C-alpha positions in Angstrom: 19.3 38.1 8.7 17.3 35.0 9.7 19.0 32.0 11.2 18.2 28.7 9.5 16.6 26.4 12.0 18.4 23.1 12.8 17.1 19.9 11.4 16.3 17.0 13.8 18.6 13.9 13.8 18.3 10.8 15.9 21.1 8.4 16.7 20.1 4.9 18.0 22.8 3.0 19.7 23.3 0.2 22.3 26.3 2.0 23.9 26.7 5.6 25.1 28.6 7.3 28.0 28.8 6.9 31.0 29.5 3.4 29.6 33.2 2.9 28.7 34.7 1.4 25.5 35.3 2.3 21.9 31.7 2.0 20.9 30.3 4.5 23.4 33.2 7.0 22.8 32.7 6.7 19.0 29.0 7.5 19.2 29.5 10.3 21.7 32.0 12.0 19.4 29.7 11.6 16.5 26.7 13.1 18.4 28.8 15.9 19.8 30.2 16.7 16.4 26.8 16.8 14.7 25.0 18.9 17.3 26.3 22.2 15.8 24.2 21.5 12.7 21.4 19.3 14.1 19.1 18.9 17.1 20.6 15.6 18.1 18.5 13.0 20.0 20.4 9.9 21.2 18.3 6.8 22.0 20.2 4.2 24.1 19.6 1.7 26.9 20.0 2.4 30.5 23.8 2.3 31.0 25.0 -1.2 31.9 28.1 -2.1 29.8 30.5 -3.8 30.5 29.4 -4.7 34.0 26.1 -6.2 32.9 24.3 -4.3 35.7 22.4 -1.1 35.4 24.6 1.7 36.7 24.0 3.4 40.0 21.6 6.3 39.6 19.6 4.6 36.9 18.5 1.4 38.8 14.8 0.9 39.3 13.9 3.1 36.3 12.0 2.1 33.2 13.4 5.0 31.2 15.3 8.3 31.6 15.3 11.5 29.5 17.8 14.4 29.9 19.9 16.9 28.1 23.6 15.9 28.4 26.3 18.1 26.9 23.7 19.8 24.7 22.4 16.4 23.4 18.9 15.0 24.2 19.4 11.5 25.5 16.6 9.0 26.0 17.6 5.9 27.9 15.3 2.9 27.6 14.8 -0.2 29.8 16.5 -3.5 28.9 17.3 -6.7 30.7 21.0 -6.1 31.6 23.3 -9.2 31.6 26.9 -10.1 30.8 26.1 -13.8 31.1 27.9 -16.2 28.8 24.6 -18.0 28.3 23.5 -17.3 24.7 19.8 -17.3 25.5 20.3 -14.6 28.2 22.4 -12.5 25.8 19.7 -12.9 23.1 17.0 -11.9 25.6 19.0 -8.8 26.6 19.1 -7.7 22.9 15.4 -8.5 22.4 14.4 -6.6 25.5 16.1 -3.4 24.1 14.4 -4.1 20.7 11.0 -4.3 22.4 11.7 -1.0 24.2 12.7 0.6 20.9 9.4 -0.5 19.2 7.4 1.0 22.1 9.5 4.2 21.8 8.8 4.4 18.1 5.0 4.1 18.7 4.9 7.0 21.2 7.5 9.3 19.8 8.0 11.4 16.7 10.9 10.0 14.7 12.9 12.6 12.5 13.6 12.2 8.8 17.2 11.4 9.5 18.2 8.5 11.7 21.6 7.0 12.4 21.5 3.3 13.6 24.5 1.6 15.1 25.3 -1.9 14.0 26.0 -4.4 15.7 24.0 -5.5 17.6 22.5 -6.9 14.5 19.0 -7.7 15.9 18.7 -4.1 17.3 19.7 -2.7 14.0 17.2 -4.9 12.2 14.4 -3.7 14.6 15.2 -0.1 13.7 15.5 -0.7 9.9 12.3 -2.8 9.8 10.1 -0.3 11.8 11.6 2.9 10.5 12.2 2.4 6.8 10.3 4.9 4.8 10.6 6.8 1.5 10.4 10.0 3.5 13.1 9.0 6.0 16.9 8.6 5.4 18.3 5.7 7.4 22.0 5.7 8.0 23.6 2.5 9.2 26.8 2.9 11.1 28.6 -0.4 10.8 31.5 -0.9 13.1 31.9 -4.8 12.8 30.7 -7.4 10.4 28.3 -9.7 12.2 27.6 -12.6 12.2 30.9 -13.3 10.4 32.9 -11.6 13.2 31.2 -13.8 15.8 32.1 -16.9 13.8 35.8 -15.8 13.6 35.7 -15.2 17.4 34.3 -18.7 18.0 31.2 -17.2 19.5 28.9 -18.5 16.7 28.6 -21.7 14.7 27.4 -21.9 11.1 23.9 -23.3 11.9 20.3 -22.1 11.6 20.8 -19.2 13.9 23.9 -18.1 12.0 22.0 -18.2 8.6 19.2 -16.3 10.1 21.6 -13.5 11.3 23.1 -13.5 7.8 19.6 -12.8 6.4 19.1 -10.0 8.9 22.5 -8.5 7.9 21.6 -8.5 4.2 18.1 -7.0 4.9 19.7 -4.2 6.9 22.2 -3.3 4.2 19.7 -3.3 1.4 17.2 -1.1 3.2 19.7 1.6 4.4 20.0 4.9 2.6 23.6 5.4 3.5 26.1 3.1 5.2 29.1 4.3 7.3 31.8 1.7 7.6 34.8 2.0 9.9 37.1 0.1 7.6 37.6 -0.5 3.9 37.1 -4.2 4.5 33.6 -3.5 5.8 32.7 -1.4 2.8 34.1 -4.1 0.4 32.0 -6.7 2.1 28.8 -4.7 1.9 29.5 -3.8 -1.7 29.5 -7.5 -2.6 26.0 -7.9 -1.1 24.3 -4.8 -2.4 25.0 -1.7 -4.5 21.9 0.1 -3.4 23.0 2.3 -0.5 25.8 4.9 -0.7 29.0 3.9 1.2 31.1 6.2 3.3 34.4 5.4 5.1 34.0 6.8 8.6 37.0 6.0 10.7 36.9 6.0 14.5 38.9 9.1 14.9 38.7 10.5 18.4 38.2 14.2 19.1 41.1 14.7 21.5 42.6 18.1 22.5 46.2 18.4 21.5 48.5 18.1 24.5 52.3 18.1 24.7 53.9 14.7 24.9 56.1 13.9 27.9 58.4 10.9 28.5 58.6 10.1 32.2 59.0 6.5 31.3 62.6 7.1 30.2 63.7 6.8 33.9 63.0 3.1 33.7 65.5 0.6 32.3 62.8 -1.9 31.4 60.5 -1.5 28.4 57.1 -0.5 29.9 54.2 -1.8 27.8 50.6 -0.9 28.5 47.2 -2.4 27.5 44.1 -0.3 28.1 40.6 -1.3 27.2 38.1 -4.0 27.4 39.1 -7.3 28.9 37.0 -9.4 26.7 37.2 -12.6 24.7 38.2 -10.8 21.5 41.2 -9.1 23.1 42.7 -12.2 24.7 44.6 -10.4 27.4 44.8 -13.4 29.7 46.4 -15.5 26.9 48.7 -12.6 26.2 49.9 -12.5 29.8 50.5 -16.3 29.7 52.6 -16.2 26.6 54.7 -13.1 26.9 58.4 -13.3 27.5 59.0 -10.9 30.4 62.8 -10.5 30.0 63.4 -6.7 30.4 59.7 -5.7 30.1 56.8 -4.7 32.3 53.1 -5.1 31.3 50.6 -2.7 32.8 46.9 -3.4 32.3 43.9 -0.9 32.6 40.3 -1.8 32.0 37.5 -4.2 32.9 35.4 -6.9 31.3 34.7 -10.6 31.1 38.2 -11.8 31.7 38.9 -9.5 34.6 38.4 -12.1 37.4 40.6 -14.7 35.6 43.2 -12.1 34.9 43.4 -11.1 38.5 43.7 -14.8 39.6 46.6 -15.3 37.1 48.5 -12.2 38.4 47.9 -13.3 42.0 49.3 -16.8 41.2 52.3 -15.5 39.2 53.5 -12.7 41.5 57.0 -13.1 40.2 56.0 -11.7 36.8 56.1 -8.0 36.2 52.4 -7.7 35.4 50.4 -5.0 37.0 46.6 -4.6 37.0 45.3 -1.0 37.5 41.6 -1.6 36.9 39.2 0.8 35.3 39.9 4.5 35.3 38.3 7.6 33.8 39.3 8.3 30.2 40.9 11.7 31.0 42.9 10.1 33.8 43.9 7.3 31.5 45.3 9.7 28.9 47.5 11.1 31.6 48.6 7.7 32.8 49.5 6.5 29.3 52.3 9.1 29.2 54.2 6.9 31.7 54.7 4.1 29.2 57.0 3.4 26.3 54.4 1.8 24.0 50.9 0.3 23.9 50.0 -3.2 22.8 46.9 -3.7 20.7 46.0 -7.4 20.6 43.2 -9.4 19.0 42.9 -13.1 19.9 42.0 -13.8 16.2 42.2 -11.8 13.1 38.7 -10.4 12.5 37.8 -9.3 9.0 36.6 -5.7 8.9 37.8 -4.9 12.4 40.1 -1.9 13.0 40.6 -1.1 16.7 39.9 2.6 17.4 42.7 2.5 19.9 45.1 3.0 16.9 43.9 6.5 16.3 43.5 7.4 19.9 47.0 6.3 20.9 48.5 8.0 17.8 47.0 11.3 18.9 48.5 10.8 22.3 51.9 10.2 20.7 52.1 6.7 22.0 54.0 4.1 19.8 52.1 0.9 19.3 52.7 -2.8 19.0 49.9 -4.2 16.9 49.1 -7.9 17.2 45.7 -8.3 15.5 46.2 -8.7 11.7 44.0 -7.2 9.0 43.6 -3.6 8.0 45.0 -2.4 11.3 48.5 -3.6 10.2 48.3 -1.4 7.1 47.4 1.7 9.1 50.2 1.1 11.6 52.7 0.5 8.8 51.7 3.2 6.4 51.6 5.9 9.1 54.8 4.7 10.9 53.0 4.3 14.2 55.0 1.4 15.7 55.6 -2.4 15.2 53.6 -5.3 13.8 53.6 -8.9 15.1 51.9 -11.7 13.2 48.4 -12.3 14.6 48.2 -15.3 16.9 52.0 -16.0 16.7 53.3 -15.4 20.2 56.9 -16.5 19.3 57.0 -13.7 16.7 55.4 -11.3 19.2 58.2 -12.0 21.7 60.9 -11.6 19.0 59.4 -8.2 18.0 59.2 -7.1 21.7 62.9 -8.1 22.2 63.9 -6.0 19.2 62.4 -2.8 20.5 64.9 -0.5 22.1 64.2 2.4 24.5 65.5 4.9 22.0 62.8 3.9 19.6 60.2 5.2 22.0 61.9 8.5 22.7 60.3 11.9 23.1 61.2 12.8 19.5 59.6 9.5 18.2 56.4 10.2 20.2 56.1 13.8 19.0 56.5 12.7 15.3 53.7 10.1 15.8 51.4 12.7 17.3 52.2 15.2 14.5 51.3 12.7 11.8 48.2 11.6 13.6 46.7 15.1 13.9 47.4 15.7 10.2 46.1 12.3 8.9 43.4 11.3 11.4 41.5 14.7 11.6 38.1 14.3 13.2 36.8 17.6 12.1 37.6 17.2 8.4 36.1 13.7 8.4 32.9 15.0 10.1 32.5 17.9 7.7 32.6 15.4 4.8 30.0 13.2 6.6 27.7 16.3 7.0 27.7 16.7 3.2 26.7 13.1 2.8 23.8 13.3 5.4 
């Protein structure tokens, strides 16, 4: 009996391990899940996020190509920067787009290509140069730019904003299939165009089931943890400044744009029970999270379309959550009984909610129930199998 040969599939993304964060983890799990049915080729920049510097081992290279975990990974040159200067950030995106065009010229592109969006300009480059009646372009939309940028205060409604809106519409109208990580994203796209098929593809992590432990029960205080990017959108510095620390501890893991300011705040407020642990490996982090009563998931502003992937990751770890970001995330937390909700941007309400949480509400039994529901309702394999049928 002959074995049917695998089809080729390319994934173009701006983030991929060894970079950290939800975006790189999400694309890795997608690529890893698809490799059983496809010859997966990931095209991505030389790793640089979130430090804004090319990682050690890749510096001085114009490109890199290697098989990693059974996936062919091509890494292309870009101008790496985490500058707050808009022109430097734009140049960084354009530099990757230029590298992609050069890559398209000299390499065979398969008939199925998944493109990550945002960054919007990178996605536009891929759609513009790769659209073809013989090729299926799949746009994987994780955030709604430029509207998300406007809600974050990073963009103003001017000529540049309007140009980005036109790129957004162009991308949607020229895709063959669009994967959206939230119902809000799909609703937004459906108002713009009815041409592409739409598929809800949540950011479910592929995590091996492990028993939940509660070493945190030895502590009288409520131990709250934040783990992730320390960026503008998360607003961790402002969170630290506005929390009421009566009978709680706040532990922080991660790195990002606010890291230096956060360290300065902690140093100047040593009387506060705030502890910064820096960036740790994801597997180590999963072990560390067992030491805490609950995780907090904040967003500085409610961002339409955004659903933090931490919700699904923490649920599978059996970690109760305090959600402080508004939008569709509130519905997921509430419907699946994963923890508590505080009104987005309302720190008085946040402190009242924190004060109402008792240690018994984060017990071993509670954690096991959360984990059990998560593995039933947020199943990565089932979702991936449905996606394969759409591809």
